LOROMI-946918 format. One record per residue (C-alpha): y, z, x. Coordinates in nm, 3 decimals. Example, Ala and Ser with C-alpha at 12.3 -4.5 7.8 and 13.67 -1.06 7.14 Angstrom:
<atoms>
{v -0.450&w 0.780&u 1.230}
{v -0.106&w 0.714&u 1.367}
</atoms>
This chain:
<atoms>
{v 11.751&w 6.072&u 13.869}
{v 12.072&w 5.913&u 13.909}
{v 12.100&w 5.904&u 13.496}
{v 12.094&w 6.215&u 13.498}
{v 12.347&w 6.294&u 13.748}
{v 12.589&w 6.043&u 13.615}
{v 12.566&w 6.190&u 13.304}
{v 12.637&w 6.548&u 13.445}
{v 12.974&w 6.405&u 13.651}
{v 13.061&w 6.236&u 13.321}
{v 13.092&w 6.538&u 13.076}
{v 13.262&w 6.726&u 13.341}
{v 13.551&w 6.471&u 13.290}
{v 13.638&w 6.599&u 12.958}
{v 13.964&w 6.810&u 12.952}
{v 13.833&w 7.138&u 13.028}
{v 13.993&w 7.388&u 13.308}
{v 13.873&w 7.452&u 13.554}
{v 13.659&w 7.182&u 13.665}
{v 13.253&w 7.276&u 13.662}
{v 13.064&w 7.115&u 13.943}
{v 12.697&w 7.153&u 13.997}
{v 12.555&w 7.224&u 14.303}
{v 12.175&w 7.068&u 14.351}
{v 12.033&w 7.008&u 14.701}
{v 11.706&w 6.819&u 14.700}
{v 11.520&w 7.078&u 14.872}
{v 11.421&w 7.234&u 14.510}
{v 11.322&w 7.596&u 14.698}
{v 11.707&w 7.617&u 14.767}
{v 11.899&w 7.768&u 14.458}
{v 12.108&w 7.540&u 14.240}
{v 12.420&w 7.679&u 14.045}
{v 12.743&w 7.543&u 13.896}
{v 13.054&w 7.613&u 14.053}
{v 13.438&w 7.607&u 13.965}
{v 13.783&w 7.758&u 14.100}
{v 13.958&w 7.986&u 13.935}
{v 14.284&w 8.118&u 14.060}
{v 14.214&w 8.001&u 14.381}
{v 13.868&w 8.164&u 14.408}
{v 13.525&w 8.012&u 14.400}
{v 13.327&w 8.134&u 14.162}
{v 12.929&w 8.010&u 14.081}
{v 12.660&w 8.096&u 13.820}
{v 12.314&w 8.036&u 13.819}
{v 12.224&w 8.130&u 13.451}
{v 11.846&w 8.092&u 13.467}
{v 11.845&w 7.731&u 13.615}
{v 11.619&w 7.806&u 13.900}
{v 11.347&w 7.917&u 13.686}
{v 11.261&w 7.527&u 13.615}
{v 11.040&w 7.356&u 13.904}
{v 11.108&w 6.992&u 13.844}
{v 11.416&w 6.829&u 13.940}
{v 11.454&w 6.677&u 13.534}
{v 11.414&w 7.031&u 13.398}
{v 11.644&w 7.193&u 13.652}
{v 11.910&w 6.938&u 13.552}
{v 11.842&w 6.951&u 13.165}
{v 11.911&w 7.379&u 13.222}
{v 12.227&w 7.261&u 13.427}
{v 12.374&w 7.016&u 13.168}
{v 12.323&w 7.301&u 12.894}
{v 12.463&w 7.592&u 13.111}
{v 12.778&w 7.339&u 13.196}
{v 12.857&w 7.319&u 12.793}
{v 12.787&w 7.687&u 12.750}
{v 13.049&w 7.738&u 13.031}
{v 13.282&w 7.484&u 12.879}
{v 13.266&w 7.603&u 12.518}
{v 13.310&w 7.956&u 12.601}
{v 13.536&w 7.976&u 12.855}
{v 13.875&w 8.151&u 12.856}
{v 14.129&w 8.123&u 13.077}
{v 14.210&w 8.395&u 13.263}
{v 14.550&w 8.639&u 13.222}
{v 14.849&w 8.636&u 13.409}
{v 14.832&w 8.893&u 13.708}
{v 15.137&w 9.038&u 13.528}
{v 14.907&w 9.052&u 13.189}
{v 14.649&w 9.229&u 13.331}
{v 14.844&w 9.493&u 13.525}
{v 15.016&w 9.609&u 13.191}
{v 14.676&w 9.595&u 12.994}
{v 14.503&w 9.821&u 13.274}
{v 14.762&w 10.045&u 13.269}
{v 14.776&w 10.140&u 12.876}
{v 14.415&w 10.101&u 12.847}
{v 14.405&w 10.403&u 13.091}
{v 14.682&w 10.598&u 12.935}
{v 14.523&w 10.825&u 12.701}
{v 14.314&w 10.993&u 12.984}
{v 14.570&w 11.023&u 13.241}
{v 14.844&w 11.321&u 13.269}
{v 15.178&w 11.168&u 13.119}
{v 15.290&w 11.198&u 13.486}
{v 15.059&w 10.979&u 13.614}
{v 15.104&w 10.734&u 13.365}
{v 15.454&w 10.723&u 13.462}
{v 15.397&w 10.669&u 13.816}
{v 15.192&w 10.346&u 13.763}
{v 15.399&w 10.190&u 13.522}
{v 15.721&w 10.256&u 13.664}
{v 15.623&w 10.091&u 13.950}
{v 15.479&w 9.798&u 13.764}
{v 15.772&w 9.781&u 13.564}
{v 15.994&w 9.779&u 13.878}
{v 15.780&w 9.508&u 14.073}
{v 15.807&w 9.281&u 13.740}
{v 16.150&w 9.301&u 13.678}
{v 16.188&w 9.226&u 14.078}
{v 15.968&w 8.886&u 14.022}
{v 16.221&w 8.789&u 13.719}
{v 15.914&w 8.586&u 13.514}
{v 15.760&w 8.471&u 13.845}
{v 15.368&w 8.467&u 13.860}
{v 15.253&w 8.767&u 14.107}
{v 15.119&w 8.602&u 14.401}
{v 15.037&w 8.677&u 14.784}
{v 15.326&w 8.521&u 14.872}
{v 15.565&w 8.704&u 14.609}
{v 15.409&w 9.051&u 14.690}
{v 15.487&w 8.961&u 15.054}
{v 15.850&w 8.906&u 14.971}
{v 15.844&w 9.228&u 14.742}
{v 15.758&w 9.460&u 14.991}
{v 15.995&w 9.331&u 15.270}
{v 16.263&w 9.406&u 15.048}
{v 16.130&w 9.711&u 14.978}
{v 16.102&w 9.831&u 15.360}
{v 16.473&w 9.715&u 15.409}
{v 16.573&w 9.934&u 15.121}
{v 16.362&w 10.239&u 15.066}
{v 16.231&w 10.524&u 15.256}
{v 15.903&w 10.458&u 15.423}
{v 15.708&w 10.701&u 15.197}
{v 15.855&w 10.532&u 14.907}
{v 15.697&w 10.202&u 15.056}
{v 15.374&w 10.390&u 15.124}
{v 15.351&w 10.510&u 14.748}
{v 15.433&w 10.182&u 14.645}
{v 15.150&w 10.036&u 14.859}
{v 14.919&w 10.295&u 14.754}
{v 14.973&w 10.216&u 14.349}
{v 14.968&w 9.867&u 14.369}
{v 14.675&w 9.848&u 14.573}
{v 14.471&w 10.101&u 14.326}
{v 14.588&w 9.885&u 14.072}
{v 14.481&w 9.540&u 14.207}
{v 14.147&w 9.654&u 14.266}
{v 14.069&w 9.779&u 13.942}
{v 14.202&w 9.441&u 13.774}
{v 13.997&w 9.248&u 14.037}
{v 14.266&w 9.105&u 14.229}
{v 14.224&w 9.313&u 14.588}
{v 14.323&w 9.025&u 14.787}
{v 14.696&w 9.012&u 14.675}
{v 14.791&w 9.239&u 14.901}
{v 14.627&w 9.081&u 15.196}
{v 14.934&w 9.006&u 15.372}
{v 15.137&w 9.278&u 15.327}
{v 15.157&w 9.543&u 15.611}
{v 15.116&w 9.920&u 15.601}
{v 15.416&w 10.182&u 15.729}
{v 15.343&w 10.489&u 15.873}
{v 15.527&w 10.770&u 15.740}
{v 15.556&w 11.124&u 15.754}
{v 15.580&w 11.348&u 15.418}
{v 15.932&w 11.517&u 15.487}
{v 15.906&w 11.850&u 15.264}
{v 16.189&w 11.967&u 15.068}
{v 16.391&w 12.221&u 15.282}
{v 16.369&w 12.593&u 15.169}
{v 16.666&w 12.821&u 15.122}
{v 16.823&w 13.036&u 15.371}
{v 16.929&w 13.391&u 15.274}
{v 17.285&w 13.303&u 15.239}
{v 17.205&w 13.012&u 15.044}
{v 17.000&w 13.203&u 14.823}
{v 17.270&w 13.428&u 14.727}
{v 17.513&w 13.154&u 14.653}
{v 17.293&w 12.986&u 14.404}
{v 17.192&w 13.316&u 14.264}
{v 17.525&w 13.413&u 14.160}
{v 17.628&w 13.055&u 14.051}
{v 17.268&w 13.044&u 13.835}
{v 17.413&w 13.431&u 13.681}
{v 17.713&w 13.309&u 13.537}
{v 17.617&w 13.000&u 13.433}
{v 17.227&w 12.972&u 13.365}
{v 17.005&w 13.274&u 13.338}
{v 16.698&w 13.059&u 13.190}
{v 16.716&w 12.893&u 13.493}
{v 16.773&w 13.181&u 13.741}
{v 16.431&w 13.321&u 13.559}
{v 16.272&w 12.994&u 13.622}
{v 16.369&w 12.952&u 14.025}
{v 16.186&w 13.346&u 14.066}
{v 15.877&w 13.189&u 13.889}
{v 15.856&w 12.923&u 14.152}
{v 15.996&w 13.140&u 14.438}
{v 15.674&w 13.459&u 14.363}
{v 15.426&w 13.293&u 14.199}
{v 15.456&w 12.947&u 14.371}
{v 15.363&w 12.796&u 14.002}
{v 15.518&w 12.425&u 14.006}
{v 15.823&w 12.284&u 13.787}
{v 15.557&w 12.039&u 13.566}
{v 15.322&w 12.357&u 13.541}
{v 15.607&w 12.589&u 13.467}
{v 15.779&w 12.380&u 13.183}
{v 15.421&w 12.422&u 13.029}
{v 15.372&w 12.800&u 13.066}
{v 15.356&w 12.981&u 12.746}
{v 15.413&w 13.399&u 12.659}
{v 15.008&w 13.419&u 12.601}
{v 14.929&w 13.323&u 12.990}
{v 15.131&w 13.631&u 13.093}
{v 14.906&w 13.922&u 13.156}
{v 15.139&w 14.174&u 13.172}
{v 14.845&w 14.470&u 13.195}
{v 14.722&w 14.352&u 13.489}
{v 15.032&w 14.154&u 13.590}
{v 14.859&w 13.806&u 13.641}
{v 14.941&w 13.454&u 13.531}
{v 14.682&w 13.212&u 13.408}
{v 14.773&w 12.845&u 13.508}
{v 14.561&w 12.675&u 13.275}
{v 14.361&w 12.389&u 13.342}
{v 14.537&w 12.121&u 13.142}
{v 14.863&w 12.258&u 13.299}
{v 14.757&w 12.272&u 13.667}
{v 14.795&w 11.966&u 13.916}
{v 14.439&w 12.005&u 14.031}
{v 14.313&w 12.046&u 13.698}
{v 14.147&w 12.381&u 13.816}
{v 14.259&w 12.697&u 13.579}
{v 14.352&w 12.967&u 13.863}
{v 14.525&w 13.298&u 13.844}
{v 14.813&w 13.427&u 14.045}
{v 14.980&w 13.765&u 14.056}
{v 15.317&w 13.881&u 13.957}
{v 15.457&w 14.062&u 14.273}
{v 15.625&w 14.394&u 14.206}
{v 15.961&w 14.256&u 14.280}
{v 15.938&w 14.011&u 13.995}
{v 15.762&w 14.212&u 13.720}
{v 16.101&w 14.367&u 13.593}
{v 16.262&w 14.000&u 13.531}
{v 15.941&w 13.968&u 13.273}
{v 15.926&w 14.266&u 13.059}
{v 16.135&w 14.166&u 12.798}
{v 15.880&w 13.862&u 12.771}
{v 15.616&w 14.065&u 12.654}
{v 15.816&w 14.106&u 12.295}
{v 15.774&w 13.744&u 12.225}
{v 15.460&w 13.555&u 12.068}
{v 15.176&w 13.424&u 12.316}
{v 15.189&w 13.061&u 12.164}
{v 15.586&w 13.021&u 12.277}
{v 15.683&w 12.847&u 12.579}
{v 15.852&w 13.091&u 12.843}
{v 16.108&w 12.780&u 12.874}
{v 16.217&w 12.570&u 12.560}
{v 16.542&w 12.388&u 12.456}
{v 16.583&w 12.453&u 12.086}
{v 16.242&w 12.483&u 11.941}
{v 15.996&w 12.786&u 12.152}
{v 15.695&w 12.619&u 12.026}
{v 15.756&w 12.323&u 12.215}
{v 15.819&w 12.264&u 12.588}
{v 16.115&w 12.166&u 12.775}
{v 16.158&w 11.764&u 12.824}
{v 15.975&w 11.636&u 13.184}
{v 16.273&w 11.664&u 13.392}
{v 16.481&w 11.931&u 13.185}
{v 16.483&w 12.230&u 13.485}
{v 16.461&w 11.971&u 13.737}
{v 16.815&w 11.800&u 13.631}
{v 16.939&w 12.147&u 13.543}
{v 16.890&w 12.284&u 13.896}
{v 16.997&w 11.961&u 14.053}
{v 17.320&w 11.969&u 13.900}
{v 17.397&w 12.318&u 14.011}
{v 17.275&w 12.235&u 14.341}
{v 17.557&w 11.935&u 14.357}
{v 17.839&w 12.161&u 14.236}
{v 17.761&w 12.409&u 14.577}
{v 17.730&w 12.126&u 14.778}
{v 17.352&w 12.068&u 14.854}
{v 17.217&w 11.730&u 14.919}
{v 16.885&w 11.555&u 14.808}
{v 16.673&w 11.760&u 15.093}
{v 16.705&w 12.098&u 14.875}
{v 16.491&w 12.065&u 14.534}
{v 16.392&w 12.311&u 14.271}
{v 16.074&w 12.295&u 14.442}
{v 16.248&w 12.430&u 14.734}
{v 16.197&w 12.800&u 14.609}
{v 15.786&w 12.750&u 14.691}
{v 15.853&w 12.688&u 15.011}
{v 16.130&w 12.983&u 15.016}
{v 15.874&w 13.219&u 14.893}
{v 15.614&w 13.127&u 15.123}
{v 15.865&w 13.117&u 15.412}
{v 15.966&w 13.495&u 15.301}
{v 15.576&w 13.589&u 15.282}
{v 15.491&w 13.479&u 15.651}
{v 15.789&w 13.681&u 15.753}
{v 15.721&w 13.993&u 15.617}
{v 15.364&w 13.990&u 15.729}
{v 15.153&w 13.875&u 15.443}
{v 14.821&w 13.745&u 15.519}
{v 14.738&w 13.391&u 15.542}
{v 14.428&w 13.469&u 15.325}
{v 14.644&w 13.621&u 15.029}
{v 14.923&w 13.346&u 15.100}
{v 14.606&w 13.106&u 14.987}
{v 14.493&w 13.249&u 14.696}
{v 14.845&w 13.257&u 14.557}
{v 14.936&w 12.936&u 14.691}
{v 14.606&w 12.761&u 14.524}
{v 14.530&w 12.582&u 14.844}
{v 14.176&w 12.515&u 14.887}
{v 14.148&w 12.653&u 15.249}
{v 14.327&w 12.836&u 15.529}
{v 14.402&w 12.547&u 15.754}
{v 14.602&w 12.376&u 15.460}
{v 14.778&w 12.671&u 15.454}
{v 14.870&w 12.684&u 15.838}
{v 14.946&w 12.340&u 15.817}
{v 15.194&w 12.353&u 15.502}
{v 15.362&w 12.640&u 15.703}
{v 15.394&w 12.455&u 16.002}
{v 15.547&w 12.202&u 15.798}
{v 15.835&w 12.388&u 15.703}
{v 15.906&w 12.512&u 16.047}
{v 15.751&w 12.796&u 16.056}
{v 15.600&w 12.978&u 16.318}
{v 15.465&w 13.315&u 16.409}
{v 15.643&w 13.356&u 16.750}
{v 15.792&w 13.671&u 16.726}
{v 15.630&w 13.811&u 17.050}
{v 15.722&w 13.554&u 17.244}
{v 16.095&w 13.557&u 17.155}
{v 16.118&w 13.921&u 17.232}
{v 15.907&w 13.947&u 17.535}
{v 15.936&w 13.609&u 17.746}
{v 16.042&w 13.750&u 18.080}
{v 16.353&w 13.676&u 18.223}
{v 16.401&w 13.456&u 18.565}
</atoms>
């Protein structure tokens, strides 16, 4: 027995990393296994050792398994390589924006790390600085993305020491009537196409990311419906929105164009605008007019929803046009915008 154990331990002294060791209780009713440490984590392998019922048979099996593990062992990739490999492997099945979200946050972390290995201690320092420099919502976005990545690459414990921050999402502000008038006047002077895009978002609640991929053929000029295709929509479902009467005159000229053309384009009507094309153009106009970051191109969607509520549109019809899955979601949405149906209270509240 002692000779076999000595041979096992001597062979482990070979220059291999990690060091494979045998757990071999005298009671053969208990499992034997080989264990080793990798990245600070203890791992064990049984590999059929316990099919044998004598000490010598088990020791021989364990010795063979150890040699196999040593010969086939490959050192684990650094965490940074695992992260980059995982995001690139999934690139083909994600929407472009999803890939950019994951990749940008990985790149930001690696730039900050400046070549240092990604560890739990380094991540605590990274999020500590993030909490000081960024909004709580940004902190939470980084945490959610990196938590998903570390879970997928088998390193979930890396974020164990990072604290969560509570944050409430603040939607972009909607435009007031006098603000709409200023923006409309400016856009009609400098960018008619962008004003049309604003109207699409206002009347039909089509998101900017969906709008840049909208084609002429998606518009039904007979029934005045717009198809938001599954490959375009945020929720990956094909859905339809209606074109309100007030918006139809602005669209009639589009019926003269070919169905496969994009509604919005730069030079070639068969190619969509760049991802942030509409957003950047509108931000430039907002800046010129003195608007801050609380107003965005997306504000037109909120502006349209508020206008519908104030005009007495039913929540059910608003739900369908917004493409929300429930009335509760619509109710929460409009309340986040600060819209409440308190007209009777305002007009009839008794004086004292």
